[in-house]
C-alpha positions as CSV (number, residue, x, y, z in Angstrom):
1,M,-43.2,88.0,107.4
2,K,-42.7,91.6,109.4
3,T,-45.6,92.6,112.0
4,D,-46.6,95.8,110.1
5,A,-47.0,93.4,106.6
6,L,-49.4,91.3,108.8
7,I,-51.4,94.4,110.2
8,N,-51.7,95.7,106.6
9,G,-52.9,92.1,105.4
10,Y,-55.4,92.0,108.0
11,L,-56.7,95.5,107.4
12,D,-56.7,94.9,103.6
13,L,-59.0,91.8,104.1
14,N,-61.4,93.5,106.3
15,L,-61.7,96.4,104.0
16,L,-62.0,94.7,101.2
17,V,-64.7,92.5,102.6
18,L,-66.4,96.0,103.2
19,A,-65.9,97.0,99.8
20,G,-67.2,93.8,98.4
21,T,-70.3,93.9,100.3
22,L,-71.0,97.6,99.1
23,L,-70.3,96.5,95.4
24,W,-72.6,93.7,95.8
25,L,-75.4,95.6,97.4
26,L,-75.1,98.1,94.5
27,A,-75.1,95.1,91.8
28,R,-78.1,93.5,93.3
29,K,-80.3,96.8,93.5
30,I,-79.2,97.3,89.8
31,L,-80.2,93.7,88.9
32,S,-83.3,94.1,90.4
33,H,-84.6,96.2,87.6
34,T,-83.8,93.8,85.1
35,R,-84.7,90.4,84.0
36,L,-81.9,89.0,85.7
37,A,-83.3,90.0,89.3
38,H,-84.4,86.1,89.9
39,A,-81.5,84.4,88.0
40,F,-80.5,83.0,91.6
41,Q,-78.4,80.3,90.3
42,A,-75.9,82.5,88.4
43,Q,-76.1,85.1,91.3
44,L,-75.1,82.5,93.6
45,R,-72.1,81.0,91.7
46,L,-70.6,84.6,91.3
47,M,-70.9,85.2,95.0
48,N,-69.1,81.7,95.9
49,A,-66.3,83.1,93.3
50,L,-66.2,86.7,95.0
51,T,-66.0,84.6,98.4
52,L,-63.2,82.8,97.5
53,L,-61.6,85.8,95.6
54,L,-61.9,87.9,99.1
55,A,-60.4,85.2,100.9
56,L,-57.4,84.7,98.4
57,S,-56.7,88.4,98.0
58,P,-54.1,89.5,100.5
59,F,-52.1,86.4,99.0
60,L,-52.6,87.3,95.7
61,M,-51.6,91.0,96.2
62,F,-48.6,89.8,97.8
63,A,-47.5,87.8,95.0
64,F,-48.5,90.7,92.7
65,T,-46.2,93.3,94.5
66,R,-43.3,90.6,94.5
67,L,-43.5,89.1,91.1
68,V,-45.3,91.6,88.6
69,M,-45.3,95.3,90.0
70,A,-43.5,96.2,93.2
71,H,-45.4,99.3,93.5
72,P,-48.9,99.2,91.7
73,P,-51.1,102.2,91.6
74,N,-52.8,103.0,95.0
75,I,-55.2,105.3,96.2
76,S,-52.6,107.5,98.1
77,D,-50.5,108.1,95.2
78,L,-53.5,109.0,93.3
79,L,-54.8,111.3,96.0
80,V,-51.4,113.0,96.1
81,A,-51.6,113.7,92.3
82,Q,-55.1,115.0,92.4
83,F,-53.7,117.4,95.1
84,L,-50.7,118.7,93.4
85,Q,-53.1,119.4,90.5
86,G,-55.5,121.7,92.8
87,H,-58.5,119.6,92.8
88,V,-58.2,119.0,96.5
89,S,-59.0,122.1,98.6
90,M,-57.3,121.3,102.1
91,R,-54.3,122.7,103.8
92,P,-51.1,120.6,102.6
93,S,-50.3,119.8,106.3
94,S,-54.0,118.5,107.1
95,F,-53.9,116.6,103.4
96,E,-50.5,115.1,104.4
97,S,-51.9,114.2,107.6
98,L,-55.1,112.2,106.0
99,I,-53.2,110.3,103.8
100,G,-50.7,109.1,106.4
101,L,-53.4,108.3,108.9
102,R,-53.1,104.7,108.0
103,E,-49.4,104.3,108.0
104,D,-49.5,105.9,111.4
105,T,-52.1,103.7,112.8
106,V,-50.0,101.0,111.8
107,R,-46.9,102.2,113.0
108,V,-48.6,102.8,116.5
109,L,-50.1,99.1,116.5
110,T,-46.8,97.6,115.7
111,S,-45.0,99.3,118.4
112,Q,-47.7,98.3,120.9
113,Q,-46.4,101.3,123.3
114,L,-49.8,103.0,124.0
115,L,-52.3,101.2,126.3
116,W,-55.2,101.3,123.9
117,T,-53.2,99.6,121.3
118,R,-52.4,96.7,123.6
119,L,-56.2,96.3,124.7
120,L,-57.3,96.6,121.1
121,A,-54.8,93.8,120.0
122,A,-55.9,91.7,122.9
123,A,-59.7,92.1,122.3
124,I,-59.0,91.0,118.7
125,A,-57.1,87.9,119.6
126,L,-59.6,87.0,122.2
127,G,-62.7,87.4,120.0
128,G,-60.8,85.3,117.3
129,L,-60.1,82.8,119.8
130,I,-63.5,82.7,121.0
131,C,-64.8,82.1,117.5
132,A,-62.5,79.5,116.7
133,G,-63.4,77.8,120.0
134,H,-67.0,78.0,119.2
135,I,-66.4,76.4,115.5
136,A,-64.3,73.7,117.1
137,L,-67.2,72.8,119.6
138,S,-69.7,73.2,116.5
139,V,-67.8,70.4,114.7
140,L,-67.3,68.2,117.6
141,R,-71.4,68.5,117.9
142,L,-71.6,67.5,114.1
143,R,-69.1,64.8,114.4
144,R,-71.1,63.3,117.5
145,A,-74.3,63.7,115.5
146,L,-73.0,61.9,112.5
147,R,-71.7,59.0,114.9
148,R,-75.4,58.6,116.4
149,S,-76.9,58.6,113.0
150,Y,-77.6,55.0,111.1
151,T,-76.4,54.5,107.5
152,W,-79.8,53.9,105.1
153,K,-78.2,53.9,101.8
154,N,-75.6,55.3,99.6
155,I,-76.0,57.4,96.5
156,G,-72.8,57.7,94.5
157,G,-70.1,58.9,97.0
158,T,-72.8,60.2,99.6
159,R,-73.9,58.4,102.7
160,I,-77.4,59.1,103.7
161,L,-77.9,58.8,107.4
162,V,-81.0,58.6,109.6
163,S,-81.0,60.2,113.0
164,D,-83.5,60.3,115.9
165,E,-82.0,63.7,117.3
166,T,-82.4,65.5,114.0
167,P,-85.5,67.2,113.5
168,V,-84.6,68.7,110.3
169,A,-82.1,67.4,107.4
170,F,-78.8,68.7,106.7
171,S,-75.9,68.0,104.7
172,T,-71.9,68.3,105.4
173,R,-68.8,66.6,104.4
174,G,-65.6,65.5,105.5
175,L,-62.4,65.4,103.6
176,T,-63.5,62.6,101.6
177,S,-66.8,61.7,102.3
178,R,-70.4,63.6,101.6
179,Y,-73.3,62.8,104.2
180,V,-76.9,63.8,104.0
181,V,-78.4,63.4,107.5
182,L,-82.4,63.0,107.8
183,P,-84.7,62.7,110.6
184,T,-86.3,59.3,111.6
185,A,-89.9,60.8,111.1
186,L,-89.3,61.8,107.4
187,L,-89.3,58.2,106.5
188,S,-93.0,58.0,107.1
189,H,-93.7,60.8,104.5
190,P,-92.4,59.4,101.2
191,Q,-93.2,62.5,99.5
192,D,-91.3,64.9,101.8
193,L,-88.5,62.5,101.9
194,R,-88.0,62.7,98.1
195,L,-88.1,66.4,98.2
196,T,-85.7,66.7,101.0
197,L,-83.3,64.5,99.6
198,A,-83.2,66.3,96.3
199,H,-82.8,69.3,98.0
200,E,-79.8,68.3,100.0
201,L,-78.1,66.7,97.2
202,Q,-78.6,69.7,95.3
203,H,-76.4,71.7,97.6
204,F,-73.6,69.2,97.0
205,R,-74.1,70.1,93.3
206,Q,-74.0,74.0,94.1
207,R,-70.6,73.4,96.1
208,D,-72.6,75.0,99.1
209,I,-70.7,73.0,101.8
210,E,-67.4,74.0,100.4
211,C,-68.6,77.8,100.6
212,E,-69.7,77.3,104.1
213,F,-66.5,75.8,105.2
214,L,-64.6,78.7,103.6
215,L,-67.2,81.3,105.6
216,E,-66.4,79.5,108.8
217,M,-62.6,80.0,108.3
218,L,-62.9,83.2,107.6
219,R,-65.0,84.0,110.7
220,P,-62.3,84.4,113.5
221,L,-60.7,87.2,111.4
222,L,-63.5,88.9,110.5
223,F,-65.9,88.5,113.7
224,W,-66.0,92.1,114.4
225,N,-66.7,93.4,110.7
226,P,-70.4,93.8,110.0
227,A,-69.8,93.6,106.3
228,F,-68.9,89.9,106.9
229,Y,-72.2,89.0,108.3
230,L,-74.0,90.9,105.9
231,W,-72.1,89.1,103.0
232,R,-72.4,85.9,104.9
233,R,-76.4,86.3,104.7
234,E,-76.5,87.1,101.3
235,V,-74.8,84.1,100.4
236,R,-77.0,81.9,102.7
237,H,-80.2,83.4,101.2
238,L,-79.0,82.9,97.7
239,R,-77.8,79.3,98.3
240,E,-81.5,78.6,99.3
241,F,-83.2,80.3,96.6
242,A,-80.9,79.0,93.8
243,C,-81.4,75.6,95.2
244,D,-85.0,75.9,95.4
245,Q,-85.0,77.0,91.9
246,A,-82.9,74.4,90.5
247,L,-85.4,71.9,92.0
248,M,-88.5,73.7,90.4
249,A,-86.8,73.4,87.0
250,R,-87.0,69.9,87.0
251,A,-90.1,68.0,85.3
252,G,-92.7,66.4,87.6
253,L,-91.6,68.2,90.7
254,N,-95.1,69.9,92.4
255,I,-94.4,73.2,93.4
256,R,-97.3,73.4,95.9
257,A,-96.0,70.1,97.4
258,Y,-92.4,71.6,98.0
259,C,-93.6,74.3,99.7
260,E,-95.9,72.6,102.0
261,C,-92.6,70.7,102.8
262,L,-90.8,73.8,103.6
263,I,-93.7,75.0,105.7
264,R,-93.7,71.5,107.8
265,A,-89.8,71.7,108.1
266,C,-90.0,75.1,109.8
267,S,-92.7,74.0,112.1
268,Q,-90.9,70.8,113.1
269,A,-87.8,72.9,113.7
270,A,-89.3,75.7,115.9
271,Q,-90.7,72.7,118.1
272,E,-87.3,71.1,118.7
273,R,-84.7,73.0,120.9
274,V,-82.0,70.6,119.8
275,F,-82.2,72.3,116.3
276,F,-80.6,75.3,117.8
277,T,-77.7,73.5,119.0
278,R,-75.4,74.9,116.3
279,R,-73.6,72.0,114.2
280,S,-71.1,73.3,111.7
281,P,-70.4,73.6,108.9
282,T,-73.6,72.3,107.4
283,V,-76.3,73.4,105.2
284,A,-80.0,72.5,106.3
285,L,-83.3,72.1,104.6
286,V,-84.4,75.3,106.5
287,D,-82.3,77.7,108.5
288,R,-82.8,78.1,112.1
289,R,-83.2,82.0,111.4
290,E,-86.3,80.9,109.5
291,T,-88.2,79.7,112.5
292,R,-88.2,83.5,113.6
293,R,-90.8,86.2,113.3
294,N,-89.1,87.9,110.5
295,S,-87.7,85.1,108.5
296,T,-86.8,84.2,104.9
297,L,-89.2,81.7,104.6
298,Q,-91.9,83.9,102.8
299,Q,-89.2,85.1,100.7
300,R,-88.2,81.1,99.8
301,I,-91.7,80.6,98.7
302,I,-91.7,83.8,96.4
303,A,-88.9,82.8,94.8
304,V,-89.8,79.3,94.2
305,T,-92.7,80.3,92.1
306,A,-90.7,83.0,90.2
307,Q,-89.7,82.6,86.7
308,A,-85.9,82.0,86.2
309,P,-84.8,84.0,83.0
310,H,-83.5,82.2,80.1
311,G,-80.0,82.4,78.7
312,E,-78.9,83.6,82.2
313,T,-75.2,82.6,81.7
314,G,-74.6,84.1,78.3
315,I,-72.7,87.0,77.4
316,G,-74.6,89.6,79.4
317,W,-74.3,87.9,82.6
318,A,-70.4,87.0,81.9
319,L,-69.7,90.7,81.4
320,I,-71.3,91.5,84.7
321,S,-69.3,88.7,86.7
322,G,-66.1,89.7,85.0
323,L,-67.0,93.5,86.1
324,M,-67.7,92.5,89.4
325,M,-64.4,90.3,90.1
326,A,-62.2,92.9,88.1
327,S,-63.6,95.5,90.7
328,V,-62.6,93.6,93.6
329,L,-59.2,93.0,92.2
330,A,-58.7,96.6,91.3
331,T,-59.9,97.7,94.9
332,A,-57.4,95.3,96.3
333,M,-54.7,96.6,94.3
334,L,-55.5,100.2,95.2
335,M,-55.4,99.7,99.0
336,Q,-51.9,98.7,98.7
337,R,-49.5,100.6,100.6
338,P,-47.6,103.6,98.8
339,G,-43.9,103.1,97.6
340,D,-41.0,105.0,98.8
341,W,-40.7,108.5,98.1
342,S,-41.7,109.5,94.7
343,H,-41.4,112.9,92.7
344,D,-45.1,113.8,93.6
345,R,-44.7,113.0,97.4
346,L,-41.2,114.9,97.4
347,M,-43.6,117.9,96.0
348,L,-46.1,117.5,98.6
349,S,-43.4,117.4,101.4
350,T,-41.9,120.5,100.1
351,I,-45.2,122.1,99.8
352,V,-45.9,121.1,103.6
353,N,-42.3,122.5,104.9
354,L,-42.9,125.6,103.0
355,E,-46.4,126.3,104.7
356,R,-44.8,125.3,108.2
357,M,-41.8,127.8,107.5
358,A,-44.6,130.5,106.5
359,S,-46.9,129.9,109.6
360,R,-43.6,130.3,112.0
361,N,-42.2,133.6,110.3
362,A,-45.7,135.2,110.3
363,T,-46.4,134.3,114.2
364,P,-43.6,136.8,115.2
365,A,-44.8,139.6,112.7
366,I,-48.2,139.4,113.8
367,G,-46.9,139.9,117.2
368,A,-45.0,143.0,116.4
369,Q,-47.8,144.4,114.5
370,A,-50.2,144.2,117.1
371,T,-47.8,146.0,119.4
372,A,-47.6,148.6,117.0
373,N,-51.3,149.2,116.8
374,A,-51.7,149.4,120.2
375,I,-49.0,152.1,120.5
376,L,-50.3,154.0,117.8
377,Q,-53.8,153.7,119.5
378,G,-52.5,155.4,122.9
379,S,-53.2,151.9,124.7
380,F,-50.1,152.1,126.6
381,M,-49.8,153.7,130.3
382,P,-47.4,156.1,131.7
383,A,-44.8,154.5,134.0
384,A,-45.6,156.8,136.7
385,S,-49.1,155.3,136.6
386,R,-48.1,151.8,136.8
C-alpha cells in the first residue's frame, strides 16, 4: 500500500472517531428526553457495535472502493457542485485552496521534505510506541497477577481466582480462557462475594472484555485524539450502568445491598495503592476513577434505581441503531478522496484560471489609470525643478 493511502486511512480513522463521537453525543442528548434515556443495555450494545464499525471502517471503505464503487460520492465533489450552482459565496481560487487542503497536506506529509512534517511524524510514531509499550507492560502485570492468584473454582469455562494482592475484583480473558479474580478478603463476606461474582460474570455476557481489548488496540493509533478518550469514557460508563441494570432485573437481588457493596469496594480501592497499578485489558467491579472526587459512583447508584423501559429492543430502538450505523458509514464514505478530474472540477479549474487571468490583466490597467489621473491632476513636476 502506498504511503499516501496509509496517511489518508489514518486521517479517516481519526476524523471518523471524531464524527462518531459527535453523533453519539447528539443521539444521547435526544434520548435523554425520551423513555429510552435509561435503556443502558440497548445503548451499550449499540456503542459496542459502533466501536467495532469505527475500527473496521478504513478496511470496509477500502474494499468498497475496490469492489463496489471506485469513486463514491464525497464531500469534496458535493461542495464543488454547490459552488458551481452559486450556493457558496467565495472567490474561486480561495474555494479551490480550501477543498484541496487535505490533498495538499497529505502530499506534504508524504514527501517529508519540510522540518515540521518530519517532527510531526516522529512525534506520532513516538507517541504510538509509548502507548504500545504501556499496553505491553499492563499485559505483563496482568499475567503476573493471574499467576500469583489461586484457583478457587470453575464455573462453566470461567476460572474463579483468589488473590491476596487484588483489593477489587476484576475480570479478563485470554484467547481460550476467561478469568474472574477476587480479593481474598471478599471470601469472608458471602453477600458481597455473591454480588461481585454476579457482576463480573455479567461483563462476560455483555462482551465487555472483548470491547476493552478493541479499545486498547486502537489507543496507539488514536492517542492524540481527544474524541477517542471521550468515546472510551462513554463506553466504560455505559458498561457499568448496563451491568448494574441487568443485575437489578434479577429476582431476589437486594438493591440496597448491591449499592453498599459498590461503596465498600470504592472505599477499599482508595486505600490500596496497588489498585492504581494498571493491568489491562480488564473490567473491574469499580473503576479507579470512581475513587476520585468527581466520580461516577453516584451516577451508578442513581442508574441502579432507575426504571429500565420495557420493549427497549423493539422497532423504535432498531430504527435508532440502524440510523446511527448508517450515519457512520455515510460519513466514512463522504470522507473518501475525490476521483480523477470530473466535469465539475474541470469547470472549477477553468473559472479559477479565468479569475487569475483577469487579475493579471487588471493590474497593468490599474497602474496606467493611476498615472493618467496623476497627470490630469497636475501632480507631476517640471524637469528643471527635479
